C-alpha positions as CSV (number, residue, x, y, z in Angstrom):
1,V,-14.6,10.8,7.9
2,A,-13.5,9.4,4.6
3,F,-12.2,11.3,1.6
4,G,-11.6,10.0,-1.9
5,S,-11.4,11.0,-5.5
6,M,-14.0,10.4,-8.2
7,N,-11.2,9.3,-10.5
8,E,-8.3,8.0,-8.4
9,R,-6.3,6.9,-11.4
10,A,-6.2,10.4,-12.9
11,V,-6.5,12.5,-9.8
12,P,-5.6,10.6,-6.6
13,V,-6.4,12.0,-3.2
14,R,-3.5,13.9,-1.5
15,V,-2.3,14.0,2.1
16,G,0.4,16.4,2.9
17,G,0.9,17.0,-0.9
18,K,1.5,13.2,-1.5
19,P,-0.9,11.3,-3.8
20,Y,-2.6,8.1,-2.7
21,R,-5.0,5.7,-4.3
22,G,-8.2,4.6,-2.6
23,K,-9.7,6.6,0.3
24,I,-8.2,8.5,3.2
25,E,-10.0,7.8,6.5
26,V,-9.5,10.2,9.4
27,F,-10.7,9.4,12.9
28,V,-10.0,10.2,16.6
29,N,-7.9,7.5,18.2
30,S,-7.8,6.3,21.8
31,R,-5.2,9.0,22.6
32,G,-7.6,11.7,21.4
33,T,-5.5,12.6,18.4
34,L,-6.2,12.0,14.7
35,T,-5.3,8.9,12.9
36,V,-5.0,9.1,9.1
37,V,-5.4,5.8,7.2
38,N,-5.1,5.1,3.5
39,A,-7.8,2.5,2.7
40,V,-6.6,1.0,-0.5
41,K,-7.2,-2.2,-2.6
42,L,-4.5,-4.9,-2.1
43,E,-3.0,-4.6,-5.6
44,D,-2.8,-0.9,-5.4
45,Y,-1.1,-1.2,-2.0
46,V,1.4,-3.6,-3.4
47,R,2.2,-1.1,-6.2
48,G,3.1,1.4,-3.5
49,V,5.3,-1.1,-1.6
50,V,7.4,-2.9,-4.2
51,P,9.6,0.1,-5.4
52,N,10.3,0.9,-1.8
53,E,11.3,-2.5,-0.6
54,L,13.5,-3.5,-3.5
55,S,15.9,-1.3,-5.5
56,L,16.8,-3.9,-8.1
57,P,15.4,-2.8,-11.4
58,A,15.1,-6.4,-12.8
59,L,11.5,-7.4,-13.6
60,E,11.8,-10.9,-12.3
61,A,13.2,-9.7,-9.0
62,Q,10.4,-7.2,-8.7
63,K,7.9,-9.9,-9.4
64,A,9.3,-11.9,-6.5
65,Q,9.0,-8.9,-4.3
66,A,5.4,-8.3,-5.4
67,I,4.5,-11.8,-4.4
68,A,6.4,-11.4,-1.1
69,A,4.8,-8.0,-0.4
70,R,1.3,-9.3,-1.2
71,T,1.8,-12.4,0.9
72,Y,3.0,-10.3,3.9
73,A,0.0,-8.0,3.6
74,V,-2.5,-10.8,3.4
75,A,-0.9,-12.7,6.3
76,N,-0.8,-9.6,8.5
77,I,-4.3,-8.0,7.8
78,G,-5.6,-6.8,11.1
79,Q,-2.2,-6.7,12.8
80,F,-3.1,-3.2,14.2
81,A,-6.9,-3.7,14.3
82,A,-7.0,-2.2,17.8
83,Q,-5.7,1.0,16.4
84,G,-8.1,1.0,13.4
85,F,-5.8,-0.1,10.6
86,D,-4.0,-3.1,9.2
87,L,-0.4,-2.2,8.5
88,L,2.1,0.6,9.1
89,P,3.7,2.3,6.1
90,T,7.2,1.8,7.6
91,V,9.8,-1.0,8.0
92,R,7.8,-2.2,11.0
93,S,5.4,-3.6,8.4
94,Q,6.2,-2.7,4.8
95,V,7.4,0.6,3.3
96,Y,4.4,2.1,1.6
97,R,4.5,5.5,0.0
98,G,1.5,5.5,-2.3
99,V,1.4,6.7,-5.9
100,A,4.5,8.9,-5.7
101,S,6.8,5.9,-5.4
102,E,5.3,3.8,-8.1
103,N,7.3,3.1,-11.2
104,P,6.5,1.3,-14.5
105,T,8.7,-1.8,-13.8
106,A,7.2,-2.4,-10.3
107,T,3.7,-1.8,-11.7
108,R,4.3,-4.4,-14.4
109,A,5.6,-6.8,-11.8
110,V,2.5,-6.3,-9.7
111,E,0.2,-6.7,-12.7
112,E,1.9,-9.9,-13.9
113,T,1.7,-11.5,-10.5
114,R,-1.8,-10.3,-9.6
115,G,-3.4,-12.3,-6.9
116,I,-0.4,-14.6,-6.3
117,V,0.6,-15.2,-2.7
118,G,3.0,-17.7,-1.1
119,T,1.5,-20.5,1.0
120,Y,2.8,-23.6,2.7
């Protein structure tokens, strides 16, 4: 089952009172319990990661973190595919807290680095 908002920018979907962009998917996992997944676009995901991974308020530092977070996400898509999702919202993957953790500096950093990932 998937839940979403008709206008996620103005009225994001909420889980446990916390707002999230994208859709919330709920399914029964292999243990017979429910798994709740936030299916979100990459750039919106990064907006919910950067403020939680870096406490430095400097824009350039946050830009570097946005690129690092985006690179990690792209490189690890499908890491938990067997469980039905890509990444965990914890330090085991990246600390993602959705809309509630977003801030203007981090959002600007994400927007100014949109689509940039590290490669070698």
